[in-house]
Residue, then its C-alpha position, 0 to 999 in steps of 0.5 A: m809277240d815281244i822278243r823279250h817274252l821269248e827270252y824270258f820263256m827260254e830261261v824259265a825252260r832252262y832252269c825249270s823255275f821261274t824264280k831262278a829265271a827272275q834272278t838270272l834275268y834281274i827282273s821280278q817273278p811277277a814280270i816273268s809270269k805275266a810274259i809267259k801268260s801273254i804268250e799262252d794267251e796269244f797261242g791259246i796253249i799251256l807252256f808249262d806244267r806247274s803241278g809238280k815241284r819243278v816247272v816242266l815243259t808241255d808238249a806245245g811248250k817243247i814245240l815253242y822252246k825248239q823254235a824260239k832257240g833259232i828266233v832268239k839266236s837270229f835276233q841277237n845275231i842281228s843285234t851283233e851285226i848292227n853293233d859290229l857295223m856302227n862300230l865299223e867291226k865290219g863292213n863293205i864300201t864300193i867305190g868307183l875310180p877313174p883309172m888316173i886317179g887311184s895311183n895318185f890319190f888314194p893309196k895313202v887314205i886307204v892305208q890310213f882308213h885300213e889302220k883305223y878300220p881293218n875289217v871294212e872291205i874296200h872294193l875299187v871299180e876302175i871305170g871312167a868318170k862318166r860311168v862313175e856318175t851313171e853307176v852311183g846314179n843307179g845305186n850300183l856304187d856307194m860312191g865314186v870319183a868324178v869330174l865336177p861339176t855333176n848334177e847338184e840335185i842328185f849328188h852330194t859332192l866333196e871336192f878335193v882337186k882344183d887343177s886344170l889341164r897341161l899340154i905335154v909334148h916330146p922335148t923336141h917338139p916344135l912347142a917344147g920351148r914356149k912358156a905357154v900354148t893356146l888351144s887353137e895352137l893345136a888344131n893341126e897336131d896329132f892328139v893321143y886322146f882319152h877314151e869315150d868313157f872319160t869326162l875329159h873326152d867330151r870336155i876337150l872336144e868341146e873346147c876345141l869345137k868352140l875355137g872351130f876345129e875338131p882334134r885329130i886323134l891318132s890314138k884313145s886309151s883309158q890309161w894315162d901312163f899309155i898316153v904319156e908313153m905315146v907322147a914320150f915316143n913323139l907320136g902326139v900331143a896329149l892334155m893331161p891334169e896338172t897333178i899327173c903331170r907333176e910326176l912325168t919325166c921324158v916329156k915337156v909339160l907346158p901351161l895351157i891357155e885360151p882357154e884354160i880348161p879346169w879339171h875338178l874332181g870330187i866324191i860324189w854319192r846320192k842324196d836320196g840313197y843309203l850311205s852306210f856307217a863304213a861309207q860315212q866314216w870313209i868320207r870323214t877319212l877323205e875330209s880329214f886327209w885332205e884337210e892335212e895335205t892342203l896344210k902341207a902344200k906349199p903355195e910357191e911349189i912350182m910345176p917341174d918341166g919333166n924334162c928327160e935327163 
């Protein structure tokens, strides 16, 4: 049964007239008659009593009319919902976000997106980058921020940060006056470290083991500001992404060399997954925002030491 046939039937029942229904629908009367005949043949019933001056619903017609109202309304709702989605009148996006990322990158993007699409809801789930990969891979998140590289066979990626790690120490620490520090020089230091959910936990450990030592971990946290506070109280040293370090005060920030540990971030989403219209537009907004930010960036910008005043 064609939904249009039901709509034609509803109009004939409404006006009790094939002629008026045809005028309202801007189609020919024979087309309506053919549609009604198609329904009658399909069910083996008569829908209208045409013997009098007016067209009147039969008992079978009344039953169909009652059911057809709900069917046609549901179809109209589907069309409206899909149209709203395509025009981003509504929608939902669920994004996995490591805690250290949110305050530095996303508020401005979210404001920009919300101004254009105020009815799209963005749900941020704060978890470590390793869990982001797992949850996006399982389809529990639409997309998320991960430390690159990731599995290129599974994920599309949109890179937006290319940083490296820096060493942060208390201003009175013996290494505070150095221009740069090698990773091997930290073998006897106490580390304030990232929780296991973070990709950096494994990345730093891997580089330390290559140099023949395992970092002495004083404490672990999933909050970068807590890690910084611990260093500020001279309880240990920490390795922190350069972008985070630009905002720090009351600690000394030093370049880490031999090796330099990269910290590249990107949005990931499944290659074989469905990406909603809202999610697609969110990615376009991110691309546009980061292009603008790249153009604004000054090549000569120097990272501040972050010394206390």
